Every structure is written in C-alpha cells, then in structure tokens.
C-alpha positions in Angstrom: 0.0 0.0 0.0 2.8 2.4 0.8 4.4 1.5 -2.5 1.2 2.4 -4.3 1.0 5.8 -2.6 4.6 6.5 -3.5 3.9 5.8 -7.2 0.8 8.2 -7.3 1.7 11.7 -8.7 1.0 14.6 -6.4 -2.0 16.9 -7.4 -1.2 20.0 -9.4 -1.7 23.1 -7.2 -2.5 26.5 -8.8 -3.0 29.9 -7.3 -6.4 31.7 -6.9 -5.4 34.3 -9.5 -4.5 31.6 -12.0 -7.9 29.9 -11.4 -9.7 33.2 -11.9 -7.7 33.8 -15.1 -8.7 30.4 -16.5 -12.4 31.0 -15.6 -12.3 34.4 -17.3 -10.8 32.9 -20.4 -13.4 30.2 -20.6 -16.3 32.7 -20.1 -15.1 35.2 -22.6 -14.2 32.6 -25.2 -17.2 30.3 -24.7 -20.0 32.8 -24.8 -20.3 35.3 -27.7 -21.5 38.9 -27.4 -25.2 39.1 -26.7 -28.2 41.3 -25.7 -29.8 40.8 -22.3 -32.9 42.4 -20.8 -33.5 43.3 -17.1 -34.3 45.9 -14.5 -31.5 48.1 -13.1 -30.8 48.0 -9.3 -27.8 48.9 -7.0 -26.8 51.7 -9.5 -23.5 53.4 -8.7 -21.9 56.4 -10.5 -18.4 57.0 -9.1 -16.4 60.1 -10.0 -14.5 58.1 -12.7 -17.6 58.3 -14.9 -18.0 54.5 -15.0 -21.3 53.0 -14.1 -21.8 49.8 -12.0 -25.2 48.2 -11.3 -27.1 44.9 -11.5 -29.6 43.7 -14.1 -32.2 41.5 -12.6 -35.4 39.6 -13.5 -37.9 37.8 -11.2 -35.5 35.1 -10.1 -31.9 36.2 -10.8 -29.5 39.0 -11.2 -26.0 39.8 -12.7 -23.4 42.4 -11.9 -22.7 44.8 -14.8 -20.0 47.4 -15.6 -20.4 50.1 -18.2 -17.1 52.0 -18.7 -17.0 55.7 -19.5 -15.3 55.2 -22.9 -18.2 53.0 -24.1 -20.9 55.6 -23.1 -21.7 57.2 -26.4 -25.1 58.4 -25.3 -26.8 60.5 -22.6 -27.1 58.3 -19.4 -29.2 60.6 -17.2 -32.4 58.6 -17.9 -30.8 55.4 -16.5 -32.0 55.0 -12.9 -32.9 52.2 -10.5 -36.0 50.4 -11.6 -35.5 51.2 -15.3 -36.0 48.2 -17.6 -33.2 48.2 -20.2 -31.7 46.2 -23.1 -27.9 45.8 -22.8 -25.4 44.6 -25.4 -22.1 43.2 -24.1 -20.1 40.2 -23.2 -19.6 37.9 -20.2 -16.4 38.3 -18.2 -15.0 37.8 -14.7 -13.3 40.4 -12.4 -10.2 38.5 -11.4 -9.3 40.5 -8.3 -12.5 39.5 -6.5 -13.5 36.5 -8.6 -16.9 38.2 -9.5 -18.8 37.0 -12.6 -20.0 40.2 -14.5 -21.4 41.5 -17.7 -19.3 44.2 -19.6 -21.7 46.5 -21.4 -21.0 48.1 -24.8 -24.4 49.7 -25.5 -27.7 50.2 -23.7 -31.2 51.3 -24.7 -34.6 51.4 -23.1 -36.4 48.1 -23.6 -39.5 49.5 -25.2 -37.6 52.0 -27.4 -35.4 49.2 -28.8 -38.4 47.3 -30.0 -39.8 50.5 -31.6 -36.5 51.2 -33.3 -36.4 47.7 -34.8 -40.0 48.0 -36.0 -39.1 51.4 -37.5 -36.1 50.0 -39.4 -38.1 47.0 -40.6 -41.0 49.1 -41.9 -38.5 51.6 -43.4 -36.7 48.9 -45.4 -40.1 47.4 -46.5 -41.5 50.7 -47.8 -38.2 51.6 -49.4 -38.2 48.4 -51.4 -41.7 49.2 -52.6 -40.6 52.6 -53.9 -42.4 54.7 -51.3 -39.3 57.0 -50.9 -38.4 57.4 -54.6 -37.8 61.0 -55.5 -39.4 60.6 -59.0 -42.8 60.0 -57.5 -42.8 63.0 -55.2 -45.1 65.8 -56.3 -44.1 69.5 -56.7 -45.5 71.9 -54.2 -47.7 74.7 -55.7 -46.0 78.1 -55.9 -49.3 79.9 -54.7 -51.7 77.5 -53.0 -55.4 78.4 -53.3 -56.1 76.7 -50.0 -53.9 74.9 -47.4 -55.0 72.0 -45.2 -53.3 71.3 -41.9 -53.6 67.9 -40.3 -52.6 68.1 -36.6 -53.9 68.5 -33.1 -56.0 71.6 -32.8 -54.7 72.4 -29.3 -50.9 71.8 -29.9 -48.1 74.4 -30.3 -47.6 73.2 -33.9 -50.9 74.6 -35.2 -50.3 77.9 -33.5 -46.8 78.3 -35.0 -48.0 77.3 -38.5 -51.0 79.7 -38.4 -48.8 82.6 -37.2 -46.3 82.1 -40.0 -49.0 81.7 -42.7 -50.8 84.8 -41.5 -47.6 86.8 -41.7 -46.5 85.5 -45.1 -49.7 85.4 -47.1 -52.8 86.1 -45.0 -55.4 85.8 -47.7 -54.7 82.1 -48.3 -57.6 80.1 -46.7 -56.6 77.5 -44.1 -58.5 74.2 -43.5 -57.7 72.4 -40.2 -58.2 68.7 -40.0 -58.2 67.9 -36.2 -56.6 64.6 -35.2 -54.9 63.0 -32.3 -51.1 63.1 -32.8 -50.2 60.3 -30.3 -51.8 57.3 -28.7 -53.5 54.3 -30.2 -56.2 56.3 -32.1 -53.7 58.7 -33.7 -52.7 56.7 -36.7 -56.2 55.8 -37.8 -57.3 59.4 -37.3 -54.4 60.7 -39.4 -55.2 58.1 -42.2 -58.9 59.1 -42.2 -58.0 62.8 -42.3 -55.7 62.3 -45.3 -58.4 60.3 -47.2 -61.0 62.9 -46.3 -58.8 65.8 -47.6 -58.3 63.9 -50.9 -62.0 63.1 -51.2 -63.0 66.7 -50.7 -60.2 68.0 -52.9 -60.7 71.6 -51.7 -57.0 72.0 -50.8 -54.0 71.9 -53.2 -51.4 71.5 -50.4 -51.5 69.6 -47.1 -49.2 70.1 -44.0 -48.9 67.0 -41.7 -47.4 68.2 -38.4 -46.9 68.0 -34.7 -44.4 69.1 -32.1 -41.4 67.2 -30.7 -41.5 64.2 -28.4 -40.0 60.8 -27.7 -40.0 58.0 -30.2 -43.1 56.6 -28.6 -44.8 60.0 -28.7 -44.1 60.3 -32.5 -44.9 56.6 -33.2 -48.3 57.3 -35.0 -46.2 58.9 -37.8 -44.2 55.7 -38.2 -47.3 53.5 -38.7 -47.7 51.7 -42.1 -51.3 52.9 -42.5 -50.2 56.5 -42.3 -47.3 55.9 -44.7 -49.7 54.3 -47.3 -52.2 57.1 -46.9 -49.5 59.7 -47.6 -48.2 57.6 -50.6 -51.8 57.4 -52.1 -52.5 61.1 -51.7 -53.1 63.1 -54.9 -52.5 66.3 -53.0 -48.8 67.3 -52.3 -47.9 66.8 -48.6 -45.3 68.6 -46.4 -44.4 66.5 -43.4 -43.1 68.5 -40.3 -43.1 66.1 -37.4 -41.2 66.8 -34.2 -37.9 68.7 -34.0 -35.2 69.0 -36.7 -33.4 65.9 -35.4 -36.6 63.8 -35.4 -37.1 61.8 -38.6 -40.2 59.6 -39.1 -41.5 57.3 -41.8 -44.0 60.0 -42.8 -41.0 62.4 -43.5 -39.6 59.8 -46.0 -42.9 59.2 -47.8 -44.1 62.8 -47.9 -43.4 65.0 -51.0 -41.4 67.4 -48.9 -40.0 67.3 -45.4 -39.7 70.4 -43.2 -37.6 70.3 -40.0 -40.3 72.1 -37.9 -44.0 73.2 -38.2 -42.8 76.8 -38.6 -40.5 75.9 -41.5 -43.4 74.0 -43.1 -45.5 77.1 -43.1 -42.6 79.2 -44.5 -42.3 76.7 -47.4 -46.0 76.3 -48.0 -46.9 80.0 -48.5 -45.0 82.6 -50.6 -44.2 86.1 -49.5 -47.2 88.3 -50.3 -45.1 91.4 -50.6 -42.8 89.8 -53.1 -45.8 88.8 -55.3 -47.2 92.4 -55.2 -43.8 93.7 -56.1 -43.6 91.3 -59.0 -47.0 92.4 -60.2 -45.8 96.0 -60.1 -42.7 95.1 -62.1 -44.8 93.2 -64.7 -47.1 96.3 -65.0 -44.1 98.5 -65.6 -42.6 96.1 -68.2 -45.9 95.9 -70.0 -46.2 99.6 -70.1 -42.7 99.9 -71.5 -43.4 97.3 -74.2 -46.6 99.1 -75.3 -44.8 102.4 -75.5 -41.9 100.8 -77.4 -44.4 99.3 -79.8 -46.2 102.6 -80.3 -42.8 104.3 -81.0 -42.0 101.6 -83.5 -45.3 102.2 -85.2 -44.7 105.9 -85.1 -41.4 105.5 -86.9 -43.1 103.3 -89.5 -45.7 106.0 -90.0 -43.0 108.7 -90.4 -41.4 106.5 -93.0 -44.7 106.1 -94.8 -45.4 109.8 -94.5 -42.1 110.5 -96.2 -43.0 108.3 -99.1 -46.4 109.8 -99.3 -45.0 113.3 -99.3 -42.9 112.3 -102.3 -45.7 110.6 -104.2 -49.1 112.0 -102.9 -50.8 115.4 -102.5 -49.7 117.3 -99.4 -53.2 117.6 -97.9 -53.7 113.9 -97.8 -50.3 113.5 -96.1 -51.1 116.1 -93.4 -54.5 114.5 -92.7 -52.8 111.1 -92.2 -50.2 112.6 -89.9 -52.9 114.3 -87.8 -54.9 111.2 -87.6 -51.9 109.1 -86.6 -50.9 111.6 -83.9 -54.5 111.7 -82.5 -54.7 107.9 -82.4 -51.3 107.7 -80.7 -52.4 110.3 -78.1 -55.8 108.5 -77.6 -54.1 105.1 -77.2 -51.4 106.4 -74.9 -54.0 108.2 -72.8 -56.2 105.1 -72.6 -53.3 102.9 -71.7 -52.1 105.3 -69.0 -55.7 105.6 -67.7 -56.1 101.9 -67.3 -52.5 101.5 -65.9 -53.4 104.1 -63.2 -56.6 102.2 -62.4 -54.5 99.0 -62.1 -52.0 100.7 -59.8 -54.8 102.0 -57.5 -56.5 98.6 -57.4 -53.2 96.9 -56.5 -52.6 99.4 -53.7 -56.2 99.0 -52.4 -56.0 95.2 -52.5 -52.7 95.2 -50.7 -54.0 97.4 -47.9 -57.2 95.5 -47.5 -55.5 92.1 -47.5 -53.1 93.1 -44.7 -56.0 94.5 -42.6 -58.8 92.0 -43.0 -57.6 89.0 -45.2 -60.9 88.7 -47.2 -59.9 86.1 -49.8 -63.1 86.4 -51.8 -62.6 90.2 -52.3 -59.1 89.6 -53.6 -60.3 86.9 -56.0 -62.9 89.3 -57.3 -60.3 92.1 -57.8 -57.9 89.6 -59.5 -60.7 88.7 -62.0 -61.4 92.4 -62.6 -57.7 93.0 -63.1 -57.6 90.2 -65.6 -60.4 91.8 -67.5 -58.6 95.1 -67.6 -55.4 93.4 -68.8 -57.4 91.7 -71.5 -58.9 95.1 -72.5 -55.4 96.6 -72.7 -54.2 93.6 -74.6 -57.0 94.1 -77.2 -55.7 97.7 -77.8 -52.3 96.2 -78.8 -53.8 93.4 -80.8 -53.5 95.4 -84.0 -49.8 95.7 -83.5 -49.2 91.9 -83.4 -51.7 90.6 -85.8 -49.1 90.4 -88.6 -47.0 88.1 -86.4 -50.0 85.8 -85.7 -50.0 84.5 -89.3 -46.3 83.7 -89.1 -46.9 81.9 -85.7 -49.7 79.9 -87.3 -47.4 78.7 -90.1 -44.7 77.7 -87.6 -47.3 76.0 -85.4 -48.6 74.0 -88.4 -45.0 73.0 -89.2 -44.4 72.0 -85.6 -47.6 69.9 -85.5 -46.6 68.0 -88.6 -43.6 66.6 -86.8 -45.1 66.3 -83.3 -46.1 63.1 -81.6 -49.8 64.2 -81.8 -49.5 64.4 -85.5 -48.2 60.9 -85.6 -51.2 59.8 -83.5 -53.5 61.5 -86.0 -52.1 59.2 -88.7 -53.4 56.1 -86.9 -50.4 55.3 -84.6 -50.8 54.8 -80.8 -48.6 55.0 -77.7 -48.8 52.0 -75.4 -47.8 52.2 -71.7 -48.2 50.0 -68.7 -51.2 51.3 -66.7 -49.6 51.1 -63.3 -46.1 52.5 -64.0 -46.8 54.6 -67.1 -43.7 53.0 -68.7 -43.8 53.1 -72.5 -43.9 49.5 -74.0 -41.6 48.8 -76.9 -41.0 45.1 -76.4 -43.7 42.5 -75.7 -41.3 40.7 -73.4 -41.5 43.6 -70.9 -45.2 42.9 -70.1 -46.9 39.9 -68.6 -50.1 38.2 -69.6 -53.2 39.8 -68.0 -51.2 43.1 -67.4 -53.2 46.2 -67.9 -52.1 48.5 -70.6 -53.0 52.1 -71.4 -53.3 53.0 -75.2 -53.1 56.6 -76.1 -54.8 57.5 -79.4 -55.3 60.7 -81.2 -58.8 61.2 -79.8 -58.5 59.6 -76.4 -57.2 56.6 -74.3 -58.1 52.9 -74.1 -57.3 50.5 -71.2 -56.6 47.0 -72.4 -55.5 43.6 -70.9 -52.7 41.5 -72.4 -54.1 38.1 -73.5 -51.3 37.1 -75.9 -47.8 38.5 -76.8 -45.5 37.7 -79.8 -42.0 39.0 -80.4 -40.7 39.9 -83.9 
C-alpha cells in the first residue's frame, strides 16, 4: 500500500489568480457577445464616470459594468427600476472572482423594440418605392387653400398659423383635427388624409406635430399612415417633431420640413414679393406698349415721307394728324387703365393686410384680368401680322409632333400602373393592364397574348 502511494503523482496546485484567469478565459471565449434584458438595481456612479449596477429579473441578477469610454449616449435617464436592453459580453473580475457583464451599448427596452419595428418598416417601404424621388409631387407656388392635419390644441398649429398669416394672410386654411399620439392617432391621421383627398378643396397639405420621444411620435411611423401619404393626390409637407426627429412620414411625404414653422414658411410665398412682382410686370408691360407705339410711329413717319414724295400734301397732313391723334388717344387710354390697375393693387394690398378677405381679392384679380385683356386688345392690331407667321410655324411643328403621328393612326402603349412606354412585348406579362393613347382619347386593355418579332 505504501508503495502504491509513493507511485501516485501529487495533485497540481494552482493559485487563486490563475484559477480566476482560466475561468475568465473560458467565459469570454465560450459565450459570444449578446443582448440581455433586465431591471436596473444597485446603481452606482463613481467620479471616474464608469457605471456599476445589477440587471435583474424575477429570479436572478447579474453584476454589470459600463465603462465611460463606451458611453456614447446620454445616461441621465438610467435609474434604479428602469427596464433596459444591454449589449455586451460575459467576463470575470479577477481581483474578486466576481462574474459580471461588460456593457458596450444600452437602450430602453421598449424603445429598442420600436427602433427595430421602425427600421423593418422603413426597409419594406423603401423596397416598394415609397421613398423614390421621382414619385414626389411638386409643391404649388401659390396655393389656393392649405390644409393642416394636426392636433387643434398643440403648439404646432399655433406656430404654423402665425407664419401663414404673416407671409400670405389671404390664403384660406382648413384644419383637419386629429390626435397626434396614442392608439387612435394613426387611424385618425389616415382618415384625415383620405377625407382631404376626397373633398379635394386644398391643393397643399401640411402634416405636423411638435417634438417628443420615439413613442410620442410613433403614429407617424405606422404603415397605414405611410400608405395614406403615398396614395394622396395632394402634395404633402411633413413636419413632425424637431429637426433631429425623422419619421417614416417624412420619408414618404413629397417634402420634409424640419419644424412646423418651417413647413408654413415653405407652403406660403411672401405676399409682398408677389405684389412687387405684379408692379414690375405692369411697368414692363407699359414699357413694351410704349416701345411698340414708338416703332409704329417710326413706320408712320417713313410712310409719311414716301407719301410726301408721291401724294398730295393735304392727304399726307390728314394722315399725320390722324396718326398723332390715335397715338395720343391710345397712350391716354393705356395710361388711364394702368393708373386704375395701380390704384387697385394698392387697395387690394392694404385691405388684404388689414382683413384678409380672400373672396374680395379673387374678385379684384378677376377684374384686373379683364382690364389686362382690354389693354391687350388695344395692342392686338400691333401683333396681328405676327400671328399668321406663328400659325405657319405651329402647323409645321404639328406636322412633326407626336400628336401628328397619332392623327395618322399610330398609338402609344404604356403599362397602366407604372406609365412606362412599352416597346418590347417581353417587358409585359399576360393579364397586365395597358393604357393605349390614341389621337382622340385613351383605351385601357388587358394582355391576352404576346409575340416577339
């Protein structure tokens, strides 16, 4: 027995630090980086900037360390009792032999789910072409009526109305009241968009609300809202949250504004700039008329010279007097109507700033158009000779235009859904719907057979 004991090798003895080092190596090498979820407890924030706490569930907990150099986000919202998602790796603190979780990134548990849903829907809609620039509609330069879809009691509507009143007060505003957060918000926004398109009384819509957390803004990340925006025939400006907030609605809308105030700035032009432009157009028109009159006067002088050389003097003088009287009468009439136009513009500008009566401005614009047409008729005699030449050019252009080709019995075939011109039967499928453009209208057809040349 003693001989057997002498032959047995003595056990290998290692230090505690070596044991902890081996355990650490096994933990870090055997378990990959992973996400864990739990509630924070025993939170400590030493002066070093590192954070130490435990993540626990109903039956267990684990010590965690989040070092300062890994903290690339604001951590003030992290408190005891907060439920968090943590990304990191398993390790062991050798000095005390403590099993711990080394954190690289943290986020609120609910917010992480929302972010993943956001990215998933964003990728889906992008693949379907919802964000394509070519499908986005141009905003009208001067809207006849603007619709605002938002909460009627929020700061966003007050900011937008204030800006719109300052920039172009005569543009009518239609407010579509909706909830902008909560479970009912997304269906209400969808219904408001559909209602606005069905009524078709606005030519521009602003979808807006103030800032908030990802959860507060979530209604604008819902798929039903994105599809309602995509299907809208009316251009839409999306102004949701602050400048740093970006929602799915911003990607799908025809234009994204960073704030509600910026949306109002981009929706309405500057009224004073339009009035100044109208004044400039009036001055240019007056200059063109006077220049045309002077050109005609030079022509008359040239004719007078020829008549003087070949006709009796009395006839020549009568023609000169008649031409001078006509010139004076025409110039006086033009000046008279230009003065009326100037006074009307000043009156309309003053009344618009004081009372914003849209129907009165429309009436004055119609009357101004009538006056402009009357002035135009006075100069019609001066351009009649050019009309014949323009007609000949138009006929020549028509003979080589696509419409002329259609008149000869040809047709333009495009896919009904994408409007893509079809030149090869292999680019369409059986039962696809086609749109056939003829000289006198359009035909919608279904493909039942296709043959290649």
